[in-house]
C-alpha positions in Angstrom: 32.1 -39.4 -48.6 31.8 -36.2 -50.6 28.9 -34.0 -49.8 27.0 -31.9 -52.3 28.0 -28.3 -52.1 25.4 -26.3 -50.2 24.6 -22.6 -50.5 24.0 -20.1 -47.7 20.3 -20.0 -48.8 20.1 -23.8 -48.3 21.8 -23.6 -45.0 19.2 -21.0 -43.9 16.3 -23.2 -45.1 17.7 -26.4 -43.4 18.4 -24.5 -40.1 15.0 -22.9 -40.2 16.3 -19.3 -40.2 16.6 -16.3 -42.4 19.5 -16.0 -44.8 20.5 -12.8 -43.1 20.9 -14.8 -39.8 23.3 -17.1 -41.5 25.2 -14.0 -42.8 25.4 -12.6 -39.3 26.7 -16.0 -38.1 29.6 -15.9 -40.5 30.3 -12.3 -39.6 30.1 -12.9 -35.8 27.0 -10.7 -35.5 24.0 -11.2 -33.2 22.7 -14.8 -33.3 21.1 -16.5 -30.3 23.1 -19.5 -29.0 20.4 -22.0 -29.8 20.2 -20.7 -33.4 23.9 -20.5 -33.7 24.1 -24.2 -32.8 21.5 -25.2 -35.4 23.4 -23.4 -38.1 26.7 -24.9 -37.0 25.3 -28.5 -37.2 24.1 -27.9 -40.8 27.4 -26.5 -41.7 29.3 -29.5 -40.2 26.9 -32.0 -41.8 27.7 -30.6 -45.3 31.4 -29.7 -44.7 30.6 -26.2 -45.8 33.4 -23.7 -46.1 32.3 -20.2 -46.8 34.0 -18.4 -49.6 35.7 -15.1 -48.9 32.8 -13.3 -50.6 30.3 -15.1 -48.3 32.4 -14.4 -45.2 32.4 -10.7 -46.0 28.8 -10.5 -46.9 27.2 -8.4 -44.2 23.5 -9.0 -43.4 21.6 -6.1 -44.8 21.0 -3.5 -42.1 17.9 -1.2 -42.0 19.5 1.2 -39.6 16.2 1.3 -37.7 15.4 0.4 -34.1 11.9 -0.4 -33.0 10.8 0.8 -29.5 7.6 -0.5 -27.8 6.6 1.7 -24.9 3.5 1.5 -22.6 3.0 5.3 -22.8 4.7 8.5 -24.1 2.6 10.8 -21.8 4.4 10.3 -18.5 7.4 12.5 -17.6 9.6 9.5 -16.9 8.8 7.8 -20.2 9.4 11.0 -22.1 12.8 11.5 -20.6 13.8 7.9 -21.2 12.6 7.8 -24.8 14.1 11.1 -25.7 17.5 9.9 -24.3 17.3 6.7 -26.3 16.4 8.5 -29.5 19.2 11.1 -29.1 21.8 8.4 -28.5 20.7 6.3 -31.5 20.3 9.3 -33.8 23.9 10.2 -33.1 25.0 6.7 -34.1 23.1 6.9 -37.4 20.0 5.0 -36.5 16.3 5.9 -36.9 13.9 5.1 -34.1 10.3 3.9 -34.8 8.2 4.2 -31.7 4.9 2.5 -30.9 2.8 3.6 -27.8 0.7 0.6 -26.6 -1.2 2.5 -23.9 -0.5 -0.2 -21.4 -2.2 -2.8 -23.6 -0.2 -6.1 -23.3 -1.8 -7.6 -26.4 -0.9 -4.5 -28.4 2.6 -4.8 -27.0 2.9 -8.4 -28.4 1.5 -7.3 -31.8 4.0 -4.4 -31.9 7.0 -6.7 -31.3 5.8 -9.0 -34.1 5.2 -6.0 -36.4 8.8 -4.8 -35.9 10.1 -8.3 -36.6 8.2 -8.4 -39.9 9.8 -5.0 -40.7 13.3 -6.6 -40.1 14.4 -3.7 -37.9 17.9 -4.2 -36.6 16.9 -4.3 -33.0 13.9 -3.9 -30.6 13.7 -2.1 -27.2 10.7 -3.0 -25.1 9.9 -0.7 -22.2 8.0 -3.2 -20.3 5.4 -3.2 -17.5 5.2 -7.0 -17.4 7.1 -10.0 -18.8 4.8 -13.0 -19.4 5.3 -16.3 -21.2 4.4 -14.8 -24.6 7.1 -12.2 -24.2 9.6 -14.9 -23.2 8.7 -17.0 -26.3 9.0 -14.0 -28.6 12.4 -13.1 -27.3 13.6 -16.7 -27.3 12.5 -17.3 -30.9 13.4 -13.9 -32.4 16.3 -13.6 -34.9 16.4 -9.9 -34.0 18.0 -8.8 -30.7 15.4 -7.6 -28.1 16.3 -5.5 -25.1 14.0 -5.2 -22.1 14.0 -2.0 -20.1 12.3 -1.3 -16.7 11.6 -5.0 -15.9 14.0 -7.7 -14.9 14.2 -10.5 -17.6 16.1 -13.5 -16.2 16.2 -15.3 -19.6 17.4 -12.3 -21.6 19.0 -8.9 -21.5 17.5 -6.2 -19.4 18.1 -2.7 -17.9 16.2 -2.1 -14.7 15.7 0.6 -12.1 16.7 -0.2 -8.5 13.0 -0.2 -7.4 13.3 -2.3 -4.3 16.1 -0.2 -2.7 14.5 3.0 -3.9 11.3 1.9 -2.1 13.2 1.0 1.0 14.9 4.4 1.0 11.5 6.2 0.8 10.0 4.0 3.6 13.1 4.5 5.8 13.1 8.3 5.3 9.4 8.4 6.3 10.1 6.4 9.5 13.2 8.5 10.4 11.0 11.6 10.2 8.8 10.1 12.9 5.7 9.2 10.8 3.7 6.4 12.4 0.5 6.4 10.3 1.4 5.9 6.6 -0.6 5.2 3.4 1.2 3.6 0.5 -0.6 4.3 -2.8 0.6 1.7 -5.2 -0.2 0.3 -8.7 -1.4 -3.1 -10.0 1.1 -5.9 -9.1 1.1 -7.1 -12.7 3.8 -4.5 -13.0 6.7 -6.4 -11.3 9.0 -3.4 -10.9 6.7 -0.6 -9.7 3.8 -2.8 -8.5 5.8 -5.4 -6.6 9.4 -4.5 -6.0 8.9 -0.8 -5.2 5.9 -1.6 -3.0 7.9 -4.4 -1.2 10.8 -2.0 -0.5 8.5 0.7 1.0 6.5 -1.7 3.2 9.6 -3.7 4.5 11.3 -0.5 5.4 8.3 0.8 7.4 8.0 -2.6 9.1 11.7 -2.8 9.9 11.5 0.7 11.5 8.5 -0.4 13.6 5.9 1.8 11.9 2.7 0.2 13.3 -0.1 1.8 11.2 0.5 1.0 7.6 -2.3 1.1 5.0 -2.1 0.3 1.3 -4.4 1.3 -1.6 -4.1 0.4 -5.3 -4.8 2.4 -8.4 -3.6 2.6 -12.0 -1.1 5.1 -13.3 -3.7 7.7 -14.1 -4.1 11.0 -12.3 -7.9 10.8 -12.3 -8.2 7.3 -10.9 -5.6 8.1 -8.2 -7.7 11.1 -7.1 -10.8 9.0 -6.7 -8.9 6.3 -4.6 -7.3 8.9 -2.4 -10.5 10.9 -2.0 -12.4 7.9 -0.8 -9.5 6.9 1.6 -9.3 10.3 3.2 -13.1 10.3 4.0 -12.3 7.8 6.9 -8.6 8.1 7.5 -6.0 10.7 8.3 -2.5 9.5 7.7 0.5 11.6 8.7 2.1 10.7 5.4 1.3 9.3 2.0 4.0 7.5 -0.2 2.8 7.3 -3.8 4.3 4.9 -6.3 4.9 7.7 -8.9 5.1 11.5 -8.8 2.0 11.6 -10.9 0.1 9.7 -8.2 1.7 12.0 -5.6 0.3 15.1 -7.5 -3.1 13.5 -7.4 -2.7 13.1 -3.6 -1.6 16.7 -3.3 -4.7 17.8 -5.1 -7.1 15.8 -2.9 -5.3 16.9 0.3 -5.7 20.6 -0.6 -9.3 20.0 -1.8 -10.1 18.9 1.8 -8.7 22.2 3.1 -5.6 20.4 4.5 -1.9 21.4 4.0 1.2 19.6 2.9 3.3 18.9 5.0 1.6 20.4 8.1 -1.4 18.0 8.0 -0.3 15.3 5.6 3.3 14.7 4.3 3.9 13.4 0.8 6.6 11.3 -1.0 6.7 10.3 -4.7 8.9 8.6 -7.2 10.2 10.0 -10.5 11.8 13.3 -9.8 9.5 15.2 -12.2 10.5 18.9 -12.8 6.9 19.9 -12.2 7.2 18.6 -8.7 9.6 21.4 -7.9 6.9 24.0 -8.8 4.7 22.8 -5.9 4.8 24.7 -2.7 6.4 23.1 -0.8 8.4 21.1 -3.5 7.8 17.4 -3.5 10.0 14.9 -1.7 10.8 12.3 -4.4 13.0 9.5 -5.5 14.8 10.4 -8.8 16.1 7.8 -11.2 18.6 8.8 -13.9 16.4 8.4 -17.0 18.9 10.0 -19.3 21.6 7.5 -18.3 19.1 4.7 -18.7 18.3 5.8 -22.3 22.0 6.0 -23.1 22.6 2.6 -21.7 19.7 1.2 -23.6 21.0 2.7 -26.9 24.5 1.4 -26.3 23.3 -2.1 -25.3 21.0 -2.6 -28.3 23.8 -1.6 -30.6 26.2 -4.0 -28.9 23.7 -6.8 -29.3 23.3 -6.0 -33.0 27.1 -6.2 -33.4 27.3 -9.5 -31.4 29.4 -7.9 -28.7 29.1 -9.2 -25.1 26.8 -7.3 -22.7 25.8 -7.7 -19.1 22.6 -9.7 -18.7 21.2 -7.2 -16.1 22.2 -3.5 -15.7 20.8 -1.5 -12.8 20.1 2.2 -12.7 20.6 3.9 -9.3 18.6 6.7 -7.6 18.8 9.6 -5.3 16.3 10.9 -2.7 15.4 14.6 -3.2 14.2 15.8 0.1 12.1 18.8 -1.0 9.8 20.3 1.6 6.8 18.0 1.6 7.7 15.8 4.5 7.3 17.2 8.1 9.8 16.2 10.7 7.6 14.9 13.5 10.5 14.4 15.8 10.9 18.1 16.4 
């Protein structure tokens, strides 16, 4: 039975996708497997054979990448975003950045906005991956890369938060600290709020630290100061491990406000490797991630996805512990 000849536009309509997606299909560009299967079935049903012109018709590129970030104010975000921008700029792409100020709803709206703009790809620097995120990524015809949170149903680049947390907790225990406060953030943030915290606490427990306290704050300097100020009214830990360097700086401020000294009275460990931490006296002991490398990997990965090239589902960024001078060795 002879089928009526179908056009690429009609294939797109029948498969429920954009014409540009059909074009990427024929040119082996980025098309999700589920979408690719729908297009394939329409093509087979109509015995469609693309002409040479259709095969060589590239989906129109905007040469733009959308980035959705929870903040641009933090030192770590700044280094990551600068690295992504520099990498993509060298490859001829323009970056459009939206700062959501840790607002999950704004994050969702920003992804939808970028999809409506038909950017070539989207990088989400995430603090949480919920069901709405998963649905958006699953249904999007545009490649979406998740940075900073593990995404088991998609492509993600993550920091090795659990092992970094464990390294900090182990270092504290090895220096003889037996009364430790961990100042963490809301556990809605899987990476920092859950994995980093879990690493720290398990290391302390594994090394038989008996007095372990936890307090929770947000990422802000002012809120952290209030939480630590209240805690220090009734407690005197030998060491505080803060989930970020910014929180560690808040701790440092409150410790000195009480007339105490770091590390003689209270030792201090942070995460981030901020340059400003080196200006403290003594310099801050901190866990440093390679944010420049993370940005380069994010840029390379989103471009590979756009081109339909294979990429690892999860890439992990390592860390190093910078000892500084803010941890007293209580074994001496």
